[in-house]
C-alpha positions as CSV (number, residue, x, y, z in Angstrom):
1,M,0.0,0.1,0.2
2,N,1.5,3.4,-1.1
3,R,2.0,5.8,2.1
4,V,3.3,9.7,1.6
5,M,6.8,10.3,3.5
6,L,6.7,10.4,7.2
7,G,8.7,13.2,7.6
8,Q,12.2,14.2,7.4
9,S,15.5,11.8,7.6
10,G,18.6,13.0,7.8
11,E,22.2,11.9,9.1
12,G,21.8,9.8,12.4
13,N,18.1,9.5,11.6
14,I,15.8,5.9,11.2
15,S,13.7,6.9,8.2
16,A,10.3,7.0,8.4
17,D,11.1,4.5,5.3
18,S,12.8,1.3,7.5
19,I,9.6,1.8,10.4
20,Q,7.4,1.1,7.6
21,N,8.7,-1.9,5.0
22,S,10.9,-3.9,7.9
23,P,11.0,-7.6,6.4
24,Q,10.1,-8.9,10.1
25,G,6.3,-7.1,9.1
26,L,6.4,-8.9,5.7
27,D,5.5,-12.9,6.6
28,N,1.8,-13.3,5.1
29,A,1.0,-10.0,4.8
30,A,0.3,-9.6,1.0
31,T,-2.9,-12.9,1.1
32,T,-4.2,-12.3,4.2
33,A,-7.4,-10.7,5.1
34,R,-9.6,-11.1,8.1
35,L,-13.0,-11.0,9.0
36,L,-14.6,-10.5,12.0
37,I,-18.6,-10.4,13.3
38,T,-21.2,-10.1,15.5
39,C,-24.5,-11.2,15.0
40,P,-27.1,-13.2,17.1
41,D,-26.7,-16.8,17.6
42,Q,-27.8,-18.8,15.3
43,P,-26.8,-21.8,13.8
44,G,-24.9,-23.0,10.6
45,I,-23.3,-19.2,11.0
46,I,-19.7,-21.1,10.3
47,S,-21.4,-23.2,8.2
48,A,-22.4,-20.9,5.7
49,V,-18.8,-17.8,6.7
50,S,-16.5,-21.2,5.3
51,T,-19.1,-22.7,2.5
52,F,-18.8,-18.8,0.9
53,L,-15.7,-18.8,1.3
54,Y,-14.5,-22.1,-0.2
55,H,-16.8,-21.1,-3.2
56,H,-15.4,-18.3,-3.8
57,G,-11.7,-19.4,-3.2
58,A,-10.4,-18.2,0.0
59,N,-8.8,-20.6,2.3
60,I,-9.0,-20.4,5.4
61,T,-6.0,-20.6,7.9
62,D,-7.1,-19.4,11.6
63,L,-10.6,-19.2,13.2
64,D,-11.8,-18.2,16.7
65,Q,-15.4,-18.0,18.0
66,H,-17.5,-17.3,20.8
67,S,-21.2,-17.2,21.8
68,S,-22.2,-15.1,24.9
69,D,-24.7,-17.8,25.8
70,T,-26.1,-21.4,24.8
71,Q,-29.3,-20.1,23.6
72,G,-30.5,-16.9,21.9
73,G,-27.2,-15.2,23.1
74,K,-24.7,-13.0,20.5
75,F,-22.1,-14.4,18.5
76,F,-18.2,-13.3,17.8
77,L,-16.3,-14.5,15.2
78,R,-12.9,-13.8,13.9
79,L,-11.5,-15.8,11.1
80,E,-8.5,-15.3,8.9
81,F,-8.2,-16.7,5.3
82,Q,-6.0,-16.3,2.4
83,T,-6.6,-14.5,-0.8
84,P,-4.3,-15.7,-3.9
85,G,-7.2,-18.0,-5.5
86,L,-9.4,-16.1,-5.1
87,D,-12.3,-16.5,-8.4
88,C,-13.2,-12.6,-8.2
89,S,-11.6,-9.4,-7.1
90,L,-11.8,-8.2,-3.7
91,E,-14.3,-5.6,-3.7
92,A,-16.7,-8.4,-5.3
93,L,-15.6,-10.8,-3.0
94,E,-17.0,-8.5,0.1
95,K,-20.0,-7.5,-2.9
96,N,-20.9,-10.9,-2.9
97,F,-20.5,-11.7,1.4
98,A,-22.5,-9.2,2.0
99,A,-25.6,-9.8,-0.2
100,R,-25.6,-13.7,0.1
101,V,-24.3,-14.0,3.6
102,A,-24.9,-10.8,6.1
103,K,-27.5,-10.3,5.4
104,G,-29.6,-13.0,5.5
105,Y,-27.9,-13.4,9.8
106,Q,-27.5,-10.1,11.0
107,M,-23.9,-9.9,10.1
108,D,-22.4,-6.6,12.2
109,W,-19.0,-7.6,9.9
110,R,-16.2,-5.7,8.7
111,L,-13.3,-7.5,6.2
112,S,-10.1,-6.1,6.2
113,Y,-6.7,-6.8,4.7
114,A,-3.0,-7.4,6.1
115,R,-1.0,-5.5,4.0
116,D,-3.1,-2.1,4.4
117,K,-1.1,-1.6,7.7
118,K,-3.2,1.0,9.7
119,R,-2.0,4.4,10.4
120,M,-1.5,5.0,14.2
121,A,-0.5,8.4,15.5
122,I,0.7,8.6,18.9
123,M,0.0,11.5,21.6
124,V,2.3,12.2,24.8
125,S,3.2,14.1,27.4
126,R,6.8,14.1,29.1
127,H,7.1,10.3,30.1
128,D,8.6,8.5,27.0
129,H,8.5,5.0,28.3
130,G,4.9,3.7,26.4
131,L,6.2,6.7,23.3
132,M,9.7,4.6,22.6
133,E,8.3,1.0,22.7
134,L,5.4,1.6,20.3
135,L,8.3,3.4,18.1
136,W,11.1,0.8,18.5
137,R,8.6,-2.1,17.7
138,T,7.2,-0.6,14.8
139,M,10.6,0.3,12.9
140,R,11.6,-3.0,14.0
141,G,8.6,-4.9,12.0
142,D,7.0,-5.5,15.5
143,L,4.2,-3.4,14.6
144,P,1.8,-3.7,11.4
145,A,1.3,0.4,11.5
146,V,2.8,3.2,10.4
147,I,2.5,6.6,12.3
148,P,2.7,9.5,10.2
149,M,2.3,11.8,13.7
150,V,3.3,12.2,16.6
151,I,1.5,15.0,19.0
152,S,3.0,15.8,22.1
153,N,1.3,19.4,24.7
154,H,5.2,19.4,25.3
155,E,8.7,20.2,23.0
156,D,10.4,17.1,25.5
157,L,10.2,14.5,23.1
158,R,11.0,16.3,19.4
159,S,14.6,15.5,19.3
160,E,13.9,11.3,20.1
161,V,10.3,11.1,17.7
162,E,12.3,13.7,14.8
163,R,15.2,10.8,14.8
164,F,12.6,7.7,14.1
165,G,11.4,10.9,11.0
166,I,8.3,11.1,11.9
167,A,6.5,14.6,12.4
168,Y,6.3,16.0,15.2
169,H,3.5,18.8,16.5
170,C,3.8,20.0,19.4
171,V,0.0,21.6,20.5
172,P,-0.3,23.0,23.8
173,V,-3.3,22.8,26.0
174,V,-3.8,25.3,28.5
175,A,-7.0,26.2,29.9
176,E,-8.1,29.1,28.4
177,T,-7.3,27.6,24.8
178,K,-7.7,24.0,25.2
179,E,-10.8,23.5,22.8
180,Q,-9.0,25.6,20.1
181,A,-6.4,22.9,20.7
182,Y,-8.5,20.4,20.6
183,A,-10.2,21.4,17.5
184,Q,-6.6,21.9,15.7
185,M,-5.4,18.3,17.2
186,A,-8.7,17.0,15.3
187,D,-7.7,18.7,12.4
188,L,-4.3,17.4,11.9
189,L,-5.5,13.3,12.8
190,D,-8.8,14.0,10.7
191,G,-8.6,11.3,7.5
192,Q,-4.7,10.9,8.4
193,V,-5.0,7.7,11.0
194,D,-6.8,5.0,11.8
195,I,-5.6,4.6,15.2
196,I,-5.1,6.9,17.9
197,V,-2.6,5.5,21.2
198,L,-2.2,7.7,24.2
199,A,1.4,7.1,25.1
200,R,0.8,8.3,28.7
201,Y,-1.2,11.4,27.1
202,M,-1.8,13.9,30.9
203,Q,-4.8,15.4,29.4
204,I,-8.3,14.7,29.8
205,L,-10.0,14.9,26.0
206,S,-12.7,16.7,25.6
207,P,-16.0,15.1,24.3
208,T,-16.6,17.1,20.7
209,F,-12.4,14.8,19.9
210,V,-13.3,12.0,21.2
211,Q,-16.8,11.5,19.4
212,R,-15.2,12.7,16.2
213,F,-12.6,9.1,16.5
214,P,-15.1,6.2,17.9
215,Q,-13.4,3.5,18.9
216,Q,-10.1,4.6,17.5
217,I,-8.8,5.9,20.4
218,I,-6.8,3.5,22.9
219,N,-5.6,4.9,26.4
220,I,-2.1,3.3,29.3
221,H,-4.0,4.1,32.4
222,H,-1.2,3.4,34.4
223,S,-3.7,1.5,37.2
224,F,-6.1,-1.8,37.3
225,L,-9.0,-0.4,36.5
226,P,-11.3,0.3,38.1
227,A,-9.1,0.8,41.7
228,F,-6.9,4.4,41.3
229,V,-9.0,7.0,38.7
230,G,-7.7,9.9,37.5
231,A,-4.5,11.5,38.9
232,D,-1.4,10.1,40.4
233,P,-2.3,6.2,40.8
234,Y,1.0,5.3,42.4
235,R,1.0,7.4,45.2
236,Q,-2.7,6.5,45.9
237,A,-2.2,2.7,45.3
238,W,1.4,3.2,47.8
239,E,-1.2,4.7,50.3
240,R,-3.3,1.7,50.3
241,G,-1.3,-0.4,51.3
242,V,-1.8,-2.3,48.3
243,K,-0.2,-6.0,47.5
244,L,-0.7,-5.4,43.5
245,I,-0.4,-2.7,41.7
246,G,-1.8,-3.2,38.0
247,A,-2.1,-1.7,34.3
248,T,-5.3,-1.4,32.1
249,S,-5.8,0.0,28.6
250,H,-9.2,0.6,27.2
251,Y,-10.8,2.7,24.4
252,V,-10.9,6.2,25.2
253,T,-15.2,7.4,25.8
254,D,-16.8,10.2,26.8
255,E,-16.8,9.2,30.3
256,L,-13.4,9.2,32.1
257,D,-11.2,5.9,32.5
258,Q,-14.1,3.9,31.4
259,G,-14.0,2.7,28.0
260,P,-14.2,-1.0,27.1
261,I,-10.8,-2.3,28.5
262,I,-9.1,-4.4,26.1
263,E,-6.1,-5.9,29.0
264,Q,-4.5,-5.3,32.0
265,N,-1.7,-7.1,33.9
266,V,-0.3,-6.7,37.5
267,H,2.6,-6.4,39.1
268,R,3.3,-7.9,42.7
269,V,4.4,-5.7,45.3
270,S,4.4,-5.4,49.9
271,H,5.3,-2.6,52.4
272,R,9.2,-2.7,51.3
273,H,8.2,-0.7,48.2
274,S,8.0,3.2,47.7
275,A,5.8,5.2,46.6
276,A,8.6,6.0,43.4
277,E,9.5,2.0,43.0
278,L,5.8,1.2,42.4
279,K,6.0,4.0,39.9
280,A,9.0,2.5,38.3
281,L,7.8,-1.1,38.5
282,G,3.8,0.0,37.0
283,Q,6.0,1.6,34.0
284,D,7.0,-2.0,32.6
285,V,3.4,-3.1,33.6
286,E,2.5,-0.4,31.5
287,R,4.4,-0.7,28.6
288,N,3.8,-4.7,27.8
289,V,0.0,-4.3,28.7
290,L,-0.6,-1.2,25.8
291,L,2.2,-3.2,23.6
292,R,-1.1,-6.2,23.7
293,A,-3.6,-3.6,23.6
294,V,-2.7,-1.9,20.6
295,T,-1.4,-4.6,18.7
296,W,-4.8,-7.0,19.0
297,H,-6.3,-4.0,17.4
298,L,-3.6,-3.4,14.5
299,E,-4.0,-7.2,14.2
300,D,-8.3,-7.2,14.4
301,R,-8.4,-9.1,17.5
302,V,-10.3,-6.8,19.0
303,I,-14.9,-6.4,18.7
304,V,-15.7,-3.7,20.7
305,D,-19.8,-4.9,22.5
306,G,-21.1,-2.2,24.3
307,N,-18.7,-1.4,27.3
308,K,-16.9,-4.9,26.7
309,T,-14.9,-6.5,24.9
310,V,-14.2,-9.3,22.8
311,V,-10.7,-10.4,22.2
312,F,-9.4,-13.5,20.3
313,V,-5.8,-13.8,21.1
314,K,-3.1,-16.5,20.6
């Protein structure tokens, strides 16, 4: 898939092309398609889907499913299939599937292709641990994405980002001009990205901003939600004498830290740990949780169901 240049690379910089075209991320990407389905559960769904793909020359290579109840539940399906043997164009495949299968089973569905890497913007304040993890993983080809831009409300991380040949936009956010700042950022992002990752962006997004990118914004919250919502959760955890600290990655909604959860993890601690030690341990958990959540979204492994998610992991 053709992409525009993401930024200017110079001496000592890592070019955007190296991020985009790393051979480690090309395995089967040219021929792999992914189909996600949500619909009322009933007999025959898998048979209808697999028979349709068989008759169109596709080969299913991975399939996972879930039903919310044994009777009258909601059915969720994710499958991957290979497209080299298709007897029609991809456009015709989608049109035929909509008419011959999806309509009859009242499916909410989407079809994507692994070759079309998602465009991922990162928003960050001053903490760099989540940002750098995503930049390095993308450059190495571990994440199937391209990064057209990083947006921050501070200048601190500009040099680190521009080393990767990625555009860095600093948009200060202060109380007097907050709405204008969010409008400026939304204009930068609109139509240019498929996913926005808040890698410790220490601002509360406006409802107007969030509504422009539904189910496209992923946040990392540095506690095991629903505990310790809001600011300085490590201090809150230390004051409560917790024995576990954690991190939560979730989709962003209008309600603070209440969006559908994608991934969580914890680390055991004790009374011997200071608040600073809890923070250091927690940042490792944050990196791993955010990386997994972003990877699963990029690989089309997440289906949002109300305020929950169904995540099909390997």
